[in-house]
HTML snippet that shows the backbone in 3Dmol.js (N, CA, C, O; Angstrom):
<script src="https://3Dmol.org/build/3Dmol-min.js"></script>
<div id="view" style="width:600px;height:400px;position:relative"></div>
<script>
const pdb = `
ATOM      1  N   MET A   1      95.982  97.139  85.036  1.00  0.00           N
ATOM      2  CA  MET A   1      94.896  96.684  85.878  1.00  0.00           C
ATOM      3  C   MET A   1      95.462  96.190  87.209  1.00  0.00           C
ATOM      4  O   MET A   1      96.536  95.591  87.258  1.00  0.00           O
ATOM      5  N   LEU A   2      94.735  96.447  88.262  1.00  0.00           N
ATOM      6  CA  LEU A   2      95.127  95.988  89.589  1.00  0.00           C
ATOM      7  C   LEU A   2      94.261  94.798  89.976  1.00  0.00           C
ATOM      8  O   LEU A   2      93.124  94.690  89.518  1.00  0.00           O
ATOM      9  N   PRO A   3      94.781  93.905  90.812  1.00  0.00           N
ATOM     10  CA  PRO A   3      93.992  92.749  91.248  1.00  0.00           C
ATOM     11  C   PRO A   3      92.714  93.176  91.977  1.00  0.00           C
ATOM     12  O   PRO A   3      92.681  94.229  92.613  1.00  0.00           O
ATOM     13  N   ALA A   4      91.677  92.365  91.883  1.00  0.00           N
ATOM     14  CA  ALA A   4      90.383  92.676  92.508  1.00  0.00           C
ATOM     15  C   ALA A   4      90.503  92.851  94.023  1.00  0.00           C
ATOM     16  O   ALA A   4      89.767  93.647  94.607  1.00  0.00           O
ATOM     17  N   GLN A   5      91.407  92.128  94.661  1.00  0.00           N
ATOM     18  CA  GLN A   5      91.544  92.189  96.121  1.00  0.00           C
ATOM     19  C   GLN A   5      92.480  93.320  96.573  1.00  0.00           C
ATOM     20  O   GLN A   5      92.932  93.323  97.718  1.00  0.00           O
ATOM     21  N   THR A   6      92.769  94.260  95.701  1.00  0.00           N
ATOM     22  CA  THR A   6      93.652  95.375  96.019  1.00  0.00           C
ATOM     23  C   THR A   6      93.155  96.125  97.245  1.00  0.00           C
ATOM     24  O   THR A   6      91.964  96.407  97.375  1.00  0.00           O
ATOM     25  N   ARG A   7      94.080  96.442  98.140  1.00  0.00           N
ATOM     26  CA  ARG A   7      93.745  97.204  99.354  1.00  0.00           C
ATOM     27  C   ARG A   7      94.079  98.668  99.125  1.00  0.00           C
ATOM     28  O   ARG A   7      95.229  99.020  98.862  1.00  0.00           O
ATOM     29  N   TRP A   8      93.082  99.503  99.226  1.00  0.00           N
ATOM     30  CA  TRP A   8      93.233 100.929  99.020  1.00  0.00           C
ATOM     31  C   TRP A   8      93.348 101.631 100.372  1.00  0.00           C
ATOM     32  O   TRP A   8      92.772 101.178 101.361  1.00  0.00           O
ATOM     33  N   ARG A   9      94.091 102.736 100.412  1.00  0.00           N
ATOM     34  CA  ARG A   9      94.147 103.559 101.623  1.00  0.00           C
ATOM     35  C   ARG A   9      94.064 105.020 101.219  1.00  0.00           C
ATOM     36  O   ARG A   9      94.577 105.424 100.176  1.00  0.00           O
ATOM     37  N   LYS A  10      93.415 105.795 102.055  1.00  0.00           N
ATOM     38  CA  LYS A  10      93.247 107.217 101.781  1.00  0.00           C
ATOM     39  C   LYS A  10      94.528 107.943 102.153  1.00  0.00           C
ATOM     40  O   LYS A  10      95.158 107.635 103.165  1.00  0.00           O
ATOM     41  N   SER A  11      94.906 108.898 101.337  1.00  0.00           N
ATOM     42  CA  SER A  11      96.083 109.701 101.605  1.00  0.00           C
ATOM     43  C   SER A  11      95.946 110.427 102.939  1.00  0.00           C
ATOM     44  O   SER A  11      94.867 110.912 103.279  1.00  0.00           O
ATOM     45  N   SER A  12      97.029 110.498 103.684  1.00  0.00           N
ATOM     46  CA  SER A  12      97.014 111.228 104.957  1.00  0.00           C
ATOM     47  C   SER A  12      96.880 112.730 104.714  1.00  0.00           C
ATOM     48  O   SER A  12      96.596 113.482 105.646  1.00  0.00           O
ATOM     49  N   TYR A  13      97.078 113.169 103.486  1.00  0.00           N
ATOM     50  CA  TYR A  13      96.945 114.580 103.147  1.00  0.00           C
ATOM     51  C   TYR A  13      95.556 114.933 102.645  1.00  0.00           C
ATOM     52  O   TYR A  13      95.276 116.103 102.384  1.00  0.00           O
ATOM     53  N   SER A  14      94.684 113.950 102.506  1.00  0.00           N
ATOM     54  CA  SER A  14      93.313 114.236 102.093  1.00  0.00           C
ATOM     55  C   SER A  14      92.616 114.977 103.223  1.00  0.00           C
ATOM     56  O   SER A  14      92.758 114.631 104.396  1.00  0.00           O
ATOM     57  N   ASN A  15      91.866 115.995 102.852  1.00  0.00           N
ATOM     58  CA  ASN A  15      91.170 116.761 103.890  1.00  0.00           C
ATOM     59  C   ASN A  15      89.677 116.470 103.818  1.00  0.00           C
ATOM     60  O   ASN A  15      89.216 115.785 102.905  1.00  0.00           O
ATOM     61  N   GLY A  16      88.938 116.984 104.763  1.00  0.00           N
ATOM     62  CA  GLY A  16      87.505 116.760 104.804  1.00  0.00           C
ATOM     63  C   GLY A  16      86.733 117.561 103.771  1.00  0.00           C
ATOM     64  O   GLY A  16      85.514 117.420 103.673  1.00  0.00           O
ATOM     65  N   GLY A  17      87.412 118.397 103.001  1.00  0.00           N
ATOM     66  CA  GLY A  17      86.762 119.263 102.032  1.00  0.00           C
ATOM     67  C   GLY A  17      86.517 118.634 100.679  1.00  0.00           C
ATOM     68  O   GLY A  17      86.130 119.336  99.745  1.00  0.00           O
ATOM     69  N   GLY A  18      86.727 117.343 100.539  1.00  0.00           N
ATOM     70  CA  GLY A  18      86.433 116.677  99.286  1.00  0.00           C
ATOM     71  C   GLY A  18      87.631 116.413  98.408  1.00  0.00           C
ATOM     72  O   GLY A  18      87.479 115.825  97.337  1.00  0.00           O
ATOM     73  N   ASN A  19      88.818 116.825  98.816  1.00  0.00           N
ATOM     74  CA  ASN A  19      90.021 116.565  98.036  1.00  0.00           C
ATOM     75  C   ASN A  19      90.656 115.263  98.525  1.00  0.00           C
ATOM     76  O   ASN A  19      91.670 115.279  99.223  1.00  0.00           O
ATOM     77  N   CYS A  20      90.052 114.146  98.152  1.00  0.00           N
ATOM     78  CA  CYS A  20      90.491 112.858  98.681  1.00  0.00           C
ATOM     79  C   CYS A  20      91.080 111.975  97.585  1.00  0.00           C
ATOM     80  O   CYS A  20      90.495 111.794  96.517  1.00  0.00           O
ATOM     81  N   VAL A  21      92.234 111.443  97.881  1.00  0.00           N
ATOM     82  CA  VAL A  21      92.916 110.538  96.970  1.00  0.00           C
ATOM     83  C   VAL A  21      93.164 109.234  97.707  1.00  0.00           C
ATOM     84  O   VAL A  21      93.523 109.239  98.884  1.00  0.00           O
ATOM     85  N   GLU A  22      92.971 108.108  97.014  1.00  0.00           N
ATOM     86  CA  GLU A  22      93.285 106.799  97.575  1.00  0.00           C
ATOM     87  C   GLU A  22      94.411 106.188  96.753  1.00  0.00           C
ATOM     88  O   GLU A  22      94.508 106.404  95.545  1.00  0.00           O
ATOM     89  N   VAL A  23      95.258 105.421  97.433  1.00  0.00           N
ATOM     90  CA  VAL A  23      96.412 104.801  96.794  1.00  0.00           C
ATOM     91  C   VAL A  23      96.453 103.321  97.152  1.00  0.00           C
ATOM     92  O   VAL A  23      96.173 102.934  98.287  1.00  0.00           O
ATOM     93  N   ALA A  24      96.805 102.504  96.168  1.00  0.00           N
ATOM     94  CA  ALA A  24      97.035 101.074  96.382  1.00  0.00           C
ATOM     95  C   ALA A  24      98.459 100.795  95.907  1.00  0.00           C
ATOM     96  O   ALA A  24      98.755 100.904  94.717  1.00  0.00           O
ATOM     97  N   VAL A  25      99.334 100.436  96.839  1.00  0.00           N
ATOM     98  CA  VAL A  25     100.741 100.238  96.515  1.00  0.00           C
ATOM     99  C   VAL A  25     101.056  98.748  96.426  1.00  0.00           C
ATOM    100  O   VAL A  25     100.648  97.964  97.282  1.00  0.00           O
ATOM    101  N   GLY A  26     101.776  98.375  95.394  1.00  0.00           N
ATOM    102  CA  GLY A  26     102.182  96.985  95.183  1.00  0.00           C
ATOM    103  C   GLY A  26     103.162  96.936  94.035  1.00  0.00           C
ATOM    104  O   GLY A  26     103.920  97.885  93.833  1.00  0.00           O
ATOM    105  N   VAL A  27     103.168  95.852  93.277  1.00  0.00           N
ATOM    106  CA  VAL A  27     104.026  95.755  92.096  1.00  0.00           C
ATOM    107  C   VAL A  27     103.677  96.892  91.141  1.00  0.00           C
ATOM    108  O   VAL A  27     104.553  97.501  90.525  1.00  0.00           O
ATOM    109  N   ARG A  28     102.398  97.160  91.033  1.00  0.00           N
ATOM    110  CA  ARG A  28     101.887  98.332  90.332  1.00  0.00           C
ATOM    111  C   ARG A  28     101.138  99.171  91.351  1.00  0.00           C
ATOM    112  O   ARG A  28     100.501  98.632  92.256  1.00  0.00           O
ATOM    113  N   THR A  29     101.209 100.470  91.211  1.00  0.00           N
ATOM    114  CA  THR A  29     100.543 101.369  92.142  1.00  0.00           C
ATOM    115  C   THR A  29      99.367 102.033  91.452  1.00  0.00           C
ATOM    116  O   THR A  29      99.483 102.507  90.322  1.00  0.00           O
ATOM    117  N   GLY A  30      98.235 102.066  92.141  1.00  0.00           N
ATOM    118  CA  GLY A  30      97.041 102.712  91.609  1.00  0.00           C
ATOM    119  C   GLY A  30      96.691 103.939  92.426  1.00  0.00           C
ATOM    120  O   GLY A  30      96.864 103.964  93.644  1.00  0.00           O
ATOM    121  N   VAL A  31      96.197 104.955  91.738  1.00  0.00           N
ATOM    122  CA  VAL A  31      95.750 106.189  92.387  1.00  0.00           C
ATOM    123  C   VAL A  31      94.360 106.489  91.848  1.00  0.00           C
ATOM    124  O   VAL A  31      94.133 106.420  90.640  1.00  0.00           O
ATOM    125  N   ARG A  32      93.427 106.821  92.738  1.00  0.00           N
ATOM    126  CA  ARG A  32      92.064 107.123  92.304  1.00  0.00           C
ATOM    127  C   ARG A  32      91.450 108.195  93.190  1.00  0.00           C
ATOM    128  O   ARG A  32      91.938 108.479  94.284  1.00  0.00           O
ATOM    129  N   ASP A  33      90.378 108.776  92.697  1.00  0.00           N
ATOM    130  CA  ASP A  33      89.599 109.765  93.427  1.00  0.00           C
ATOM    131  C   ASP A  33      88.687 109.012  94.390  1.00  0.00           C
ATOM    132  O   ASP A  33      87.881 108.188  93.959  1.00  0.00           O
ATOM    133  N   ALA A  34      88.803 109.279  95.671  1.00  0.00           N
ATOM    134  CA  ALA A  34      88.021 108.563  96.673  1.00  0.00           C
ATOM    135  C   ALA A  34      86.519 108.829  96.534  1.00  0.00           C
ATOM    136  O   ALA A  34      85.706 108.008  96.960  1.00  0.00           O
ATOM    137  N   LYS A  35      86.147 109.965  95.945  1.00  0.00           N
ATOM    138  CA  LYS A  35      84.733 110.293  95.780  1.00  0.00           C
ATOM    139  C   LYS A  35      84.127 109.627  94.554  1.00  0.00           C
ATOM    140  O   LYS A  35      82.905 109.526  94.445  1.00  0.00           O
ATOM    141  N   ASP A  36      84.968 109.171  93.630  1.00  0.00           N
ATOM    142  CA  ASP A  36      84.490 108.579  92.376  1.00  0.00           C
ATOM    143  C   ASP A  36      85.298 107.313  92.085  1.00  0.00           C
ATOM    144  O   ASP A  36      86.064 107.264  91.123  1.00  0.00           O
ATOM    145  N   ARG A  37      85.122 106.310  92.911  1.00  0.00           N
ATOM    146  CA  ARG A  37      85.925 105.087  92.821  1.00  0.00           C
ATOM    147  C   ARG A  37      85.738 104.337  91.511  1.00  0.00           C
ATOM    148  O   ARG A  37      86.627 103.591  91.099  1.00  0.00           O
ATOM    149  N   ALA A  38      84.611 104.518  90.853  1.00  0.00           N
ATOM    150  CA  ALA A  38      84.366 103.852  89.573  1.00  0.00           C
ATOM    151  C   ALA A  38      84.856 104.704  88.403  1.00  0.00           C
ATOM    152  O   ALA A  38      84.744 104.295  87.248  1.00  0.00           O
ATOM    153  N   GLY A  39      85.395 105.880  88.698  1.00  0.00           N
ATOM    154  CA  GLY A  39      85.776 106.825  87.666  1.00  0.00           C
ATOM    155  C   GLY A  39      87.095 106.569  86.980  1.00  0.00           C
ATOM    156  O   GLY A  39      87.462 107.314  86.071  1.00  0.00           O
ATOM    157  N   GLY A  40      87.810 105.560  87.373  1.00  0.00           N
ATOM    158  CA  GLY A  40      89.087 105.260  86.738  1.00  0.00           C
ATOM    159  C   GLY A  40      90.234 105.274  87.729  1.00  0.00           C
ATOM    160  O   GLY A  40      90.149 105.852  88.812  1.00  0.00           O
ATOM    161  N   VAL A  41      91.300 104.623  87.323  1.00  0.00           N
ATOM    162  CA  VAL A  41      92.487 104.487  88.165  1.00  0.00           C
ATOM    163  C   VAL A  41      93.715 104.787  87.325  1.00  0.00           C
ATOM    164  O   VAL A  41      93.851 104.282  86.211  1.00  0.00           O
ATOM    165  N   LEU A  42      94.601 105.601  87.856  1.00  0.00           N
ATOM    166  CA  LEU A  42      95.904 105.822  87.246  1.00  0.00           C
ATOM    167  C   LEU A  42      96.820 104.745  87.790  1.00  0.00           C
ATOM    168  O   LEU A  42      96.985 104.636  89.005  1.00  0.00           O
ATOM    169  N   VAL A  43      97.429 103.938  86.909  1.00  0.00           N
ATOM    170  CA  VAL A  43      98.302 102.842  87.341  1.00  0.00           C
ATOM    171  C   VAL A  43      99.709 103.112  86.832  1.00  0.00           C
ATOM    172  O   VAL A  43      99.911 103.368  85.645  1.00  0.00           O
ATOM    173  N   VAL A  44     100.687 103.052  87.743  1.00  0.00           N
ATOM    174  CA  VAL A  44     102.090 103.249  87.399  1.00  0.00           C
ATOM    175  C   VAL A  44     102.924 102.141  88.036  1.00  0.00           C
ATOM    176  O   VAL A  44     102.460 101.456  88.948  1.00  0.00           O
ATOM    177  N   SER A  45     104.142 101.969  87.561  1.00  0.00           N
ATOM    178  CA  SER A  45     105.034 100.963  88.141  1.00  0.00           C
ATOM    179  C   SER A  45     105.464 101.395  89.543  1.00  0.00           C
ATOM    180  O   SER A  45     105.401 102.575  89.889  1.00  0.00           O
ATOM    181  N   ALA A  46     105.894 100.437  90.329  1.00  0.00           N
ATOM    182  CA  ALA A  46     106.347 100.731  91.692  1.00  0.00           C
ATOM    183  C   ALA A  46     107.538 101.682  91.681  1.00  0.00           C
ATOM    184  O   ALA A  46     107.639 102.549  92.549  1.00  0.00           O
ATOM    185  N   SER A  47     108.430 101.536  90.726  1.00  0.00           N
ATOM    186  CA  SER A  47     109.608 102.413  90.679  1.00  0.00           C
ATOM    187  C   SER A  47     109.218 103.850  90.323  1.00  0.00           C
ATOM    188  O   SER A  47     109.771 104.799  90.877  1.00  0.00           O
ATOM    189  N   ARG A  48     108.276 104.006  89.410  1.00  0.00           N
ATOM    190  CA  ARG A  48     107.808 105.362  89.063  1.00  0.00           C
ATOM    191  C   ARG A  48     107.115 106.007  90.261  1.00  0.00           C
ATOM    192  O   ARG A  48     107.319 107.189  90.540  1.00  0.00           O
ATOM    193  N   TRP A  49     106.296 105.227  90.968  1.00  0.00           N
ATOM    194  CA  TRP A  49     105.610 105.757  92.152  1.00  0.00           C
ATOM    195  C   TRP A  49     106.635 106.174  93.204  1.00  0.00           C
ATOM    196  O   TRP A  49     106.508 107.237  93.811  1.00  0.00           O
ATOM    197  N   GLY A  50     107.644 105.344  93.415  1.00  0.00           N
ATOM    198  CA  GLY A  50     108.688 105.670  94.383  1.00  0.00           C
ATOM    199  C   GLY A  50     109.409 106.963  94.019  1.00  0.00           C
ATOM    200  O   GLY A  50     109.703 107.775  94.895  1.00  0.00           O
ATOM    201  N   SER A  51     109.693 107.158  92.743  1.00  0.00           N
ATOM    202  CA  SER A  51     110.342 108.395  92.286  1.00  0.00           C
ATOM    203  C   SER A  51     109.448 109.604  92.534  1.00  0.00           C
ATOM    204  O   SER A  51     109.926 110.656  92.959  1.00  0.00           O
ATOM    205  N   PHE A  52     108.157 109.459  92.270  1.00  0.00           N
ATOM    206  CA  PHE A  52     107.207 110.542  92.502  1.00  0.00           C
ATOM    207  C   PHE A  52     107.150 110.903  93.985  1.00  0.00           C
ATOM    208  O   PHE A  52     107.226 112.080  94.340  1.00  0.00           O
ATOM    209  N   VAL A  53     107.018 109.904  94.846  1.00  0.00           N
ATOM    210  CA  VAL A  53     106.938 110.152  96.295  1.00  0.00           C
ATOM    211  C   VAL A  53     108.216 110.828  96.783  1.00  0.00           C
ATOM    212  O   VAL A  53     108.159 111.756  97.590  1.00  0.00           O
ATOM    213  N   LYS A  54     109.350 110.375  96.305  1.00  0.00           N
ATOM    214  CA  LYS A  54     110.636 110.969  96.700  1.00  0.00           C
ATOM    215  C   LYS A  54     110.685 112.447  96.295  1.00  0.00           C
ATOM    216  O   LYS A  54     111.150 113.291  97.062  1.00  0.00           O
ATOM    217  N   SER A  55     110.204 112.752  95.089  1.00  0.00           N
ATOM    218  CA  SER A  55     110.181 114.139  94.616  1.00  0.00           C
ATOM    219  C   SER A  55     109.269 115.004  95.471  1.00  0.00           C
ATOM    220  O   SER A  55     109.609 116.140  95.801  1.00  0.00           O
ATOM    221  N   VAL A  56     108.104 114.462  95.829  1.00  0.00           N
ATOM    222  CA  VAL A  56     107.164 115.215  96.672  1.00  0.00           C
ATOM    223  C   VAL A  56     107.793 115.499  98.032  1.00  0.00           C
ATOM    224  O   VAL A  56     107.727 116.624  98.528  1.00  0.00           O
ATOM    225  N   LYS A  57     108.399 114.485  98.631  1.00  0.00           N
ATOM    226  CA  LYS A  57     108.998 114.656  99.962  1.00  0.00           C
ATOM    227  C   LYS A  57     110.168 115.647  99.949  1.00  0.00           C
ATOM    228  O   LYS A  57     110.444 116.298 100.957  1.00  0.00           O
ATOM    229  N   SER A  58     110.848 115.758  98.811  1.00  0.00           N
ATOM    230  CA  SER A  58     111.980 116.679  98.721  1.00  0.00           C
ATOM    231  C   SER A  58     111.544 118.130  98.531  1.00  0.00           C
ATOM    232  O   SER A  58     112.370 119.042  98.576  1.00  0.00           O
ATOM    233  N   GLY A  59     110.232 118.341  98.317  1.00  0.00           N
ATOM    234  CA  GLY A  59     109.714 119.689  98.144  1.00  0.00           C
ATOM    235  C   GLY A  59     109.653 120.147  96.702  1.00  0.00           C
ATOM    236  O   GLY A  59     109.441 121.331  96.438  1.00  0.00           O
ATOM    237  N   ARG A  60     109.831 119.243  95.778  1.00  0.00           N
ATOM    238  CA  ARG A  60     109.821 119.610  94.363  1.00  0.00           C
ATOM    239  C   ARG A  60     108.480 120.192  93.913  1.00  0.00           C
ATOM    240  O   ARG A  60     108.436 121.088  93.070  1.00  0.00           O
ATOM    241  N   TYR A  61     107.398 119.680  94.476  1.00  0.00           N
ATOM    242  CA  TYR A  61     106.059 120.153  94.119  1.00  0.00           C
ATOM    243  C   TYR A  61     105.499 120.937  95.290  1.00  0.00           C
ATOM    244  O   TYR A  61     104.992 120.355  96.248  1.00  0.00           O
ATOM    245  N   VAL A  62     105.588 122.233  95.216  1.00  0.00           N
ATOM    246  CA  VAL A  62     105.121 123.094  96.292  1.00  0.00           C
ATOM    247  C   VAL A  62     103.843 123.782  95.848  1.00  0.00           C
ATOM    248  O   VAL A  62     103.738 124.243  94.711  1.00  0.00           O
ATOM    249  N   ARG A  63     102.889 123.846  96.736  1.00  0.00           N
ATOM    250  CA  ARG A  63     101.619 124.531  96.440  1.00  0.00           C
ATOM    251  C   ARG A  63     101.808 125.972  96.163  1.00  0.00           C
ATOM    252  O   ARG A  63     100.838 126.683  95.898  1.00  0.00           O
TER     253      ARG A  63
END
`;
const viewer = $3Dmol.createViewer("view");
viewer.addModel(pdb, "pdb");
viewer.setStyle({}, {cartoon: {color: "spectrum"}});
viewer.zoomTo();
viewer.render();
</script>
């Protein structure tokens, strides 16, 4: 669970076509669908989130 005052930000890679993701980074990181904010949140540790971001930036996950 994330604190109620969690600050969410939309991914810079979200486009206007409805593929929107919001992220809240802190001790625990939350990821949610910006179109369905009440639909649930994926919560991971800060270290796991950092590993994921590093992998994405290195090109590990290519479309």
